[in-house]
C-alpha positions as CSV (number, residue, x, y, z in Angstrom):
1,X,-2.0,10.9,22.8
2,X,-2.5,14.5,21.9
3,X,-4.8,15.7,19.1
4,X,-1.7,16.5,17.0
5,X,-0.5,12.9,17.3
6,X,-3.9,11.4,16.5
7,X,-4.2,13.5,13.4
8,X,-0.7,12.6,12.4
9,X,-1.6,8.9,12.8
10,X,-4.6,9.4,10.6
11,X,-2.5,11.1,8.0
12,X,0.0,8.3,7.8
13,X,-2.8,5.7,8.0
14,X,-4.5,7.1,5.0
15,X,-1.3,7.1,3.0
16,X,-0.7,3.4,3.9
17,X,-4.3,2.7,3.0
18,X,-3.2,3.0,-0.6
19,X,-0.5,0.5,0.0
20,X,-3.0,-1.8,1.6
21,X,-5.3,-1.5,-1.4
22,X,-2.3,-2.5,-3.6
23,X,-1.5,-5.5,-1.3
24,X,-5.2,-6.5,-1.4
25,X,-5.1,-6.5,-5.2
26,X,-1.9,-8.7,-5.5
27,X,-2.3,-11.0,-2.5
28,X,-6.1,-11.5,-2.3
29,X,-7.3,-10.8,-5.9
30,X,-4.4,-12.1,-8.0
31,X,-2.8,-14.6,-5.5
32,X,0.5,-13.1,-6.5
33,X,2.9,-12.5,-3.5
34,X,4.6,-9.3,-4.6
35,X,7.7,-7.9,-2.9
36,X,8.2,-5.1,-5.4
37,X,6.5,-2.6,-3.1
38,X,9.8,-2.4,-1.0
39,X,11.2,-0.6,-4.1
40,X,8.1,1.0,-5.7
41,X,7.2,2.9,-2.5
42,X,10.5,4.8,-2.5
43,X,10.5,4.9,-6.3
44,X,7.3,7.0,-6.2
45,X,8.8,9.3,-3.6
46,X,12.1,9.6,-5.6
47,X,10.4,10.3,-8.9
48,X,8.0,12.9,-7.4
49,X,10.7,14.7,-5.4
50,X,13.2,14.7,-8.3
51,X,10.6,16.1,-10.8
52,X,9.5,18.8,-8.4
53,X,13.0,19.9,-7.2
54,X,15.2,19.1,-10.2
55,X,12.6,19.4,-13.0
56,X,10.5,22.2,-11.7
57,X,7.3,20.1,-12.4
58,X,3.9,20.9,-11.1
59,X,3.5,18.7,-7.9
60,X,0.2,17.2,-9.2
61,X,1.8,16.2,-12.4
62,X,4.9,14.9,-10.6
63,X,2.6,12.8,-8.3
64,X,0.7,11.4,-11.3
65,X,4.0,10.5,-13.0
66,X,5.2,8.7,-9.9
67,X,2.2,6.5,-10.1
68,X,2.8,5.8,-13.8
69,X,6.5,4.9,-13.1
70,X,5.3,2.6,-10.3
71,X,3.0,0.9,-12.7
72,X,6.0,0.1,-14.9
73,X,7.9,-1.3,-11.9
74,X,5.1,-3.7,-11.1
75,X,4.6,-4.6,-14.8
76,X,8.3,-5.5,-14.9
77,X,8.0,-7.9,-11.9
78,X,5.0,-9.6,-13.5
79,X,6.8,-9.8,-16.9
80,X,9.7,-11.7,-15.2
81,X,7.1,-14.1,-13.9
82,X,4.9,-14.5,-16.9
83,X,7.5,-14.4,-19.7
84,X,10.5,-16.1,-18.1
85,X,8.7,-18.2,-15.4
86,X,10.7,-16.7,-12.6
87,X,9.0,-17.4,-9.2
88,X,6.8,-14.4,-8.3
89,X,8.5,-13.9,-5.0
90,X,12.0,-13.9,-6.5
91,X,10.9,-11.6,-9.4
92,X,9.7,-9.1,-6.8
93,X,13.0,-9.4,-4.9
94,X,15.0,-8.9,-8.1
95,X,12.9,-5.8,-9.0
96,X,13.1,-4.3,-5.5
97,X,16.9,-4.7,-5.5
98,X,17.1,-3.1,-8.9
99,X,14.9,-0.2,-7.8
100,X,17.2,0.6,-4.9
101,X,20.0,1.5,-7.4
102,X,17.6,3.2,-9.7
103,X,16.2,5.4,-6.9
104,X,19.8,6.5,-6.0
105,X,20.3,7.5,-9.7
106,X,17.0,9.4,-9.8
107,X,17.8,11.4,-6.7
108,X,21.5,11.7,-7.4
109,X,22.1,10.4,-3.9
110,X,20.4,8.7,-1.0
111,X,17.7,11.4,-0.5
112,X,16.0,14.4,-2.0
113,X,14.8,17.1,0.4
114,X,11.5,18.9,-0.4
115,X,12.3,22.1,1.3
116,X,10.7,25.5,0.3
117,X,9.0,23.9,-2.8
118,X,5.4,23.7,-3.7
119,X,3.7,20.4,-3.0
120,X,0.1,19.1,-3.4
121,X,-0.5,20.2,0.2
122,X,0.7,23.8,-0.4
123,X,-2.7,24.9,-1.7
124,X,-4.3,24.3,1.7
125,X,-1.5,25.9,3.6
126,X,-1.9,29.0,1.4
127,X,-5.6,29.2,2.5
128,X,-4.4,29.5,6.1
129,X,-5.3,26.0,7.2
130,X,-2.6,24.2,9.4
131,X,-1.3,21.2,7.6
132,X,-1.7,18.8,10.5
133,X,-5.5,19.5,10.5
134,X,-6.3,19.7,6.7
135,X,-3.9,17.0,5.4
136,X,-5.7,14.0,6.9
137,X,-9.0,15.3,5.5
138,X,-7.5,15.7,2.0
139,X,-5.8,12.3,2.2
140,X,-9.0,10.7,3.4
141,X,-10.8,12.0,0.3
142,X,-7.9,10.7,-1.9
143,X,-7.9,7.2,-0.4
144,X,-11.7,6.9,-0.6
145,X,-11.7,8.2,-4.2
146,X,-9.1,5.5,-5.1
147,X,-11.1,2.9,-3.2
148,X,-14.3,3.7,-5.2
149,X,-12.4,3.7,-8.5
150,X,-10.8,0.3,-7.6
151,X,-14.2,-1.1,-6.7
152,X,-15.7,0.2,-10.0
153,X,-12.8,-1.3,-11.9
154,X,-13.1,-4.7,-10.3
155,X,-16.8,-4.7,-11.2
156,X,-16.1,-4.3,-14.9
157,X,-15.6,-7.2,-17.4
158,X,-11.8,-6.6,-17.1
159,X,-11.9,-6.6,-13.4
160,X,-14.0,-9.7,-13.2
161,X,-11.5,-11.4,-15.5
162,X,-8.7,-10.4,-13.2
163,X,-10.5,-11.8,-10.2
164,X,-11.2,-15.1,-12.1
165,X,-7.5,-15.3,-13.1
166,X,-6.5,-15.1,-9.5
167,X,-9.1,-17.4,-8.1
168,X,-8.8,-20.2,-10.6
169,X,-6.2,-19.7,-13.4
170,X,-6.9,-23.0,-15.1
171,X,-10.6,-22.3,-15.4
172,X,-9.9,-18.7,-16.4
173,X,-7.6,-19.9,-19.3
174,X,-10.3,-22.4,-20.3
175,X,-12.8,-19.6,-20.6
176,X,-10.5,-17.5,-22.9
177,X,-9.0,-15.2,-20.3
178,X,-5.3,-14.3,-20.7
179,X,-4.1,-14.9,-17.2
180,X,-0.7,-13.6,-18.0
181,X,-2.1,-10.2,-19.1
182,X,-4.2,-10.1,-16.0
183,X,-1.0,-10.5,-13.8
184,X,0.9,-7.9,-15.8
185,X,-1.8,-5.2,-15.4
186,X,-2.9,-6.2,-11.9
187,X,0.6,-6.1,-10.4
188,X,1.3,-2.9,-12.3
189,X,-1.8,-1.3,-10.9
190,X,-1.0,-2.4,-7.3
191,X,2.5,-0.8,-7.6
192,X,1.0,2.3,-9.1
193,X,-1.0,2.7,-5.9
194,X,2.1,2.0,-3.8
195,X,4.2,4.6,-5.7
196,X,1.4,7.1,-5.4
197,X,1.5,6.5,-1.6
198,X,5.3,7.0,-1.6
199,X,4.9,10.3,-3.5
200,X,2.4,11.6,-1.0
201,X,4.4,10.4,1.9
202,X,7.5,12.2,0.7
203,X,5.5,15.5,0.3
204,X,4.1,15.1,3.8
205,X,7.4,14.6,5.5
206,X,9.5,16.9,3.3
207,X,11.9,14.4,1.8
208,X,12.3,11.3,-0.3
209,X,14.7,8.7,0.9
210,X,16.1,5.5,-0.7
211,X,15.6,3.5,2.5
212,X,11.9,4.5,3.2
213,X,10.6,1.3,1.6
214,X,12.0,-0.9,4.3
215,X,9.1,-2.8,5.8
216,X,6.4,-1.4,3.6
217,X,5.3,-4.9,2.5
218,X,4.8,-5.8,6.1
219,X,2.7,-2.7,6.7
220,X,0.6,-3.4,3.7
221,X,0.0,-7.0,4.7
222,X,-0.6,-6.0,8.3
223,X,-3.2,-3.6,7.2
224,X,-5.0,-6.2,5.1
225,X,-4.8,-8.9,7.8
226,X,-5.9,-6.6,10.6
227,X,-8.8,-5.1,8.5
228,X,-10.0,-8.5,7.3
229,X,-9.9,-9.8,10.9
230,X,-12.1,-7.0,12.1
231,X,-14.3,-6.7,9.1
232,X,-14.5,-10.0,7.3
233,X,-16.4,-9.8,4.0
234,X,-16.9,-11.5,0.8
235,X,-17.8,-8.3,-1.2
236,X,-15.2,-6.1,-2.8
237,X,-16.8,-3.0,-1.5
238,X,-16.5,-4.0,2.2
239,X,-13.1,-5.7,1.6
240,X,-11.5,-2.5,0.4
241,X,-13.1,-0.6,3.3
242,X,-11.5,-3.2,5.6
243,X,-8.0,-2.6,4.1
244,X,-8.2,1.1,4.7
245,X,-9.6,0.6,8.2
246,X,-6.8,-1.9,8.9
247,X,-4.2,0.6,7.7
248,X,-5.5,3.3,10.1
249,X,-5.9,0.9,13.0
250,X,-2.5,-0.5,12.4
251,X,-0.9,3.0,12.6
252,X,-3.0,3.8,15.6
253,X,-1.9,0.6,17.4
254,X,1.8,1.3,16.6
255,X,1.4,4.9,17.9
256,X,-0.3,3.7,21.1
257,X,2.3,1.1,21.7
258,X,5.2,3.6,21.2
259,X,3.5,6.1,23.5
260,X,2.9,3.6,26.3
261,X,5.8,4.5,28.6
262,X,5.4,1.4,30.7
263,X,6.3,-0.8,27.7
264,X,9.7,1.0,27.3
265,X,9.5,1.0,23.4
266,X,11.4,3.3,21.1
267,X,10.8,4.5,17.6
268,X,13.3,1.9,16.4
269,X,11.0,-0.8,17.7
270,X,8.3,-0.1,15.0
271,X,9.2,-3.3,13.1
272,X,9.0,-5.4,16.2
273,X,5.6,-3.9,17.1
274,X,4.4,-4.6,13.5
275,X,5.5,-8.2,13.7
276,X,3.7,-8.7,17.1
277,X,0.5,-7.1,15.7
278,X,0.4,-9.2,12.6
279,X,1.0,-12.4,14.7
280,X,-1.8,-11.5,17.1
281,X,-4.1,-10.7,14.1
282,X,-3.3,-14.0,12.5
283,X,-3.8,-15.9,15.8
284,X,-7.1,-14.1,16.4
285,X,-8.2,-14.9,12.9
286,X,-7.4,-18.6,13.4
287,X,-9.0,-18.7,16.8
288,X,-12.2,-17.1,15.4
289,X,-12.3,-19.6,12.6
290,X,-11.9,-22.5,15.0
291,X,-14.6,-21.2,17.3
292,X,-16.9,-20.8,14.3
293,X,-16.4,-24.4,13.4
294,X,-17.0,-25.6,16.9
295,X,-20.2,-23.6,17.1
296,X,-21.4,-25.0,13.8
297,X,-20.8,-28.5,14.9
298,X,-22.6,-27.9,18.2
299,X,-25.6,-26.6,16.2
300,X,-25.5,-29.6,13.9
301,X,-25.9,-31.9,16.8
């Protein structure tokens, strides 16, 4: 791989690090399998692109608004589950399907090009730095900043209540925690992070597309699983680091696989590579757990 390809992989990996943090919040903290991200990722891209191109918004404000709208999408999914007792997976599917049509409405079509417009990355280009070199650095600071903010939030009373609601809902209710509210705000926050990732992704690649959310949930889960397999931890601080690390390693593994000529893979095989990587990570995780139990029994004797 060339330096350009490595930096591009880091760039994409950091963007999907935000998706991984959102997946960690829903799947690990809240125990809420959420499929909304298939729609909220392109939603963030569509909102940001439409506001910049059609509305003439400042790109920073447009990116922030994309995250806010993403929060609303996640909140809507949780509301279907909490208020109407719709199964969480089904609620996410319903919201993702709805968002597909909403995204087409927002963009007045299947895509919205971001050509010759100012983006959040334009400031660095104006300083004379090539985008492929400075963008990964900027995105690294963004994802680390979000990670630290999420760590701080989960350490607050509200965050501890959210963790308790996901770990043991019955006990949380008995202690006066409104589990429904924790789901509403937790799933909303996770989708705000995903929509933020979508907005940044669109600005990097110069367009928002209604189909860009396909497979995003798998990418998020793959990042969490790979990261947790490599860096298992019971602390929030290390767990969120593992998610970001998993996202970067996942993108690197995909890039290496697609660049390995002897494998004969094409760009269209990304989803296949993802499925294989997730399966291998799960198998390794289970094997590691089994070996640990055997080792523990041996020491007990």
